[in-house]
C-alpha positions in Angstrom: 141.9 47.3 105.6 144.9 45.5 104.1 144.3 42.2 102.4 146.9 39.6 101.6 146.1 36.9 99.0 148.1 34.0 100.4 147.7 31.6 97.4 146.1 31.1 94.1 145.4 28.0 91.9 148.8 28.5 90.3 151.0 29.9 93.1 151.5 29.5 96.8 154.2 32.0 97.8 153.5 32.1 101.6 154.0 28.4 101.8 157.4 28.9 100.2 158.5 31.3 102.9 157.8 28.6 105.5 159.4 25.9 103.4 162.7 27.7 102.9 162.8 28.5 106.6 162.2 24.8 107.4 165.0 23.7 105.1 167.4 26.2 106.7 166.3 24.9 110.1 167.1 21.3 109.1 170.4 21.5 107.2 173.7 23.2 107.7 174.2 23.6 104.0 173.8 26.9 102.3 170.7 27.1 100.1 172.9 26.9 97.0 173.9 23.4 98.0 170.4 22.2 99.0 168.6 19.7 96.9 164.8 19.3 97.1 162.7 17.0 95.0 158.9 17.3 94.8 157.0 14.1 93.9 153.4 13.9 92.7 151.2 16.4 91.0 153.8 18.7 89.5 151.2 21.2 88.1 149.7 22.4 91.4 150.4 25.6 93.1 152.9 24.2 95.6 155.0 22.4 92.9 155.0 25.5 90.7 156.1 27.8 93.5 158.8 25.4 94.8 160.3 25.1 91.3 160.4 28.9 90.8 161.5 29.7 94.4 164.3 27.2 94.2 165.4 28.8 90.9 165.3 32.2 92.5 167.4 31.1 95.4 170.0 29.1 93.5 168.9 25.7 94.8 168.9 22.3 93.1 165.1 21.9 92.7 163.5 18.9 91.0 160.0 17.9 90.1 159.4 14.1 89.7 156.0 13.6 88.1 154.4 11.8 85.2 154.5 13.7 81.9 150.8 14.6 82.1 151.2 16.2 85.5 154.4 18.2 85.1 154.6 22.0 85.3 153.5 23.9 82.3 156.1 25.0 79.7 155.5 28.6 80.9 156.3 27.7 84.6 159.4 25.8 83.5 160.6 28.7 81.3 160.2 31.1 84.2 162.2 28.9 86.5 164.9 28.4 83.8 165.2 32.2 83.3 165.6 32.8 87.1 168.2 30.0 87.3 170.4 31.8 84.8 170.9 34.6 87.3 171.1 32.5 90.5 173.1 29.5 89.3 170.2 27.2 90.3 169.7 23.8 88.9 166.1 22.9 87.9 165.0 19.5 86.7 161.6 18.2 85.7 161.5 14.4 85.1 159.2 11.4 85.1 162.1 9.2 86.4 161.8 8.8 90.2 165.2 7.4 90.8 167.1 10.2 89.1 164.7 12.8 90.6 165.3 11.8 94.2 169.0 10.9 93.9 171.1 12.8 96.5 168.1 14.9 97.7 168.2 16.5 101.1 164.4 16.9 101.1 161.5 15.0 99.6 158.3 17.0 99.3 154.8 16.1 98.3 151.2 17.3 98.4 147.7 15.9 98.0 147.0 14.5 94.6 143.7 16.4 94.1 143.8 20.1 94.9 141.2 22.4 96.3 138.5 23.1 93.8 139.1 20.1 91.7 136.3 17.5 91.4 136.3 14.3 93.4 135.9 12.3 90.2 139.6 13.1 89.4 140.7 10.8 92.3 140.8 7.5 90.4 142.8 8.9 87.4 145.2 10.7 89.7 145.8 7.6 91.8 146.5 5.5 88.7 149.1 8.1 87.5 150.7 9.0 90.9 150.8 5.9 93.0 154.4 5.2 91.7 155.3 8.7 93.0 154.2 8.0 96.5 156.7 9.1 99.2 157.4 5.8 101.0 160.4 4.1 102.5 161.6 3.0 99.1 161.6 6.6 97.8 163.4 7.8 100.8 166.1 5.1 100.4 166.5 5.9 96.7 167.9 9.3 97.7 171.0 7.6 99.0 171.0 10.2 101.8 170.5 8.8 105.3 169.7 12.3 106.5 167.0 13.0 104.0 163.9 14.9 105.4 160.3 14.7 104.4 158.1 17.8 103.8 154.4 18.3 103.1 152.3 21.5 103.2 149.4 19.5 104.9 146.8 18.2 105.3 148.1 14.8 104.3 146.3 11.6 103.4 148.6 9.1 105.1 146.1 7.0 107.0 142.5 5.9 106.7 141.5 8.1 109.7 139.8 10.8 107.5 136.6 10.7 105.5 138.6 10.8 102.2 141.0 8.3 103.5 138.3 5.8 104.4 136.5 6.4 101.0 139.7 5.7 99.1 140.4 2.6 101.2 137.0 1.2 100.4 137.3 2.0 96.7 140.9 1.2 96.1 142.2 -0.8 99.1 144.9 1.8 99.8 145.9 2.8 103.4 147.7 5.9 102.2 148.0 8.1 99.2 150.8 10.7 98.6 152.8 9.6 101.6 152.8 6.5 103.8 152.3 6.7 107.5 155.7 5.1 108.0 157.3 8.1 106.5 154.9 10.8 107.8 155.4 9.7 111.4 159.1 9.0 111.1 162.0 11.0 112.6 162.7 12.1 109.0 159.4 14.0 108.9 159.6 17.8 109.5 156.0 18.5 108.5 155.0 20.0 111.9 158.0 22.3 112.0 157.0 23.3 108.5 153.5 24.0 109.6 154.7 26.1 112.6 156.9 28.1 110.3 153.8 29.2 108.4 152.9 31.3 111.5 156.3 32.9 111.9 156.8 33.7 108.2 153.4 35.0 107.5 153.7 37.3 110.6 157.0 38.5 109.2 155.5 39.1 105.8 152.7 41.2 107.3 155.2 43.3 109.3 157.4 43.8 106.2 154.5 44.8 103.9 152.0 46.7 106.0 154.1 49.8 106.1 154.6 52.5 108.7 151.6 54.5 109.9 151.0 57.7 108.0 
């Protein structure tokens, strides 16, 4: 029976297929002219994969994250090597304003990933709250057509158990993205989620091979 490993703690390649399709759906630019900036925990599997995938495809890909949560030197080196061949631009920075400037897409993910202990929440919130995708971050792009992406699930309200717990402990109504952005016309998160279905089906067709 064929088995596909869709993600690991370090990489999330199937998400990237959906993400690139979503970007192509929502911009007329060729990928070589598309700029995407990921804000938040820049060491997780989504951020790692976005940086490397953007480098492979010749995109302008940026990670805006505090120094302690930036991609490892090995991941950055891999992206830089791929960028040499594709003409991509890769940037890792702690500066939000320069990271998002001119971006076509802002992307984020939850601040504590699967398998990480809940005790990490307070430390992550302290580090990452400035990197929340909110109306200010969207405006800082200077691009009125900027779109918002998230691989889901998102903590944008207090309507989940974790959201309620964080609200009680920290008084926050949202974490990595505000509800104002998540529910806005700029948000393409549900198109992105639907594209997981189409791209994973395509991946299976492409790799399962012809019958013997």
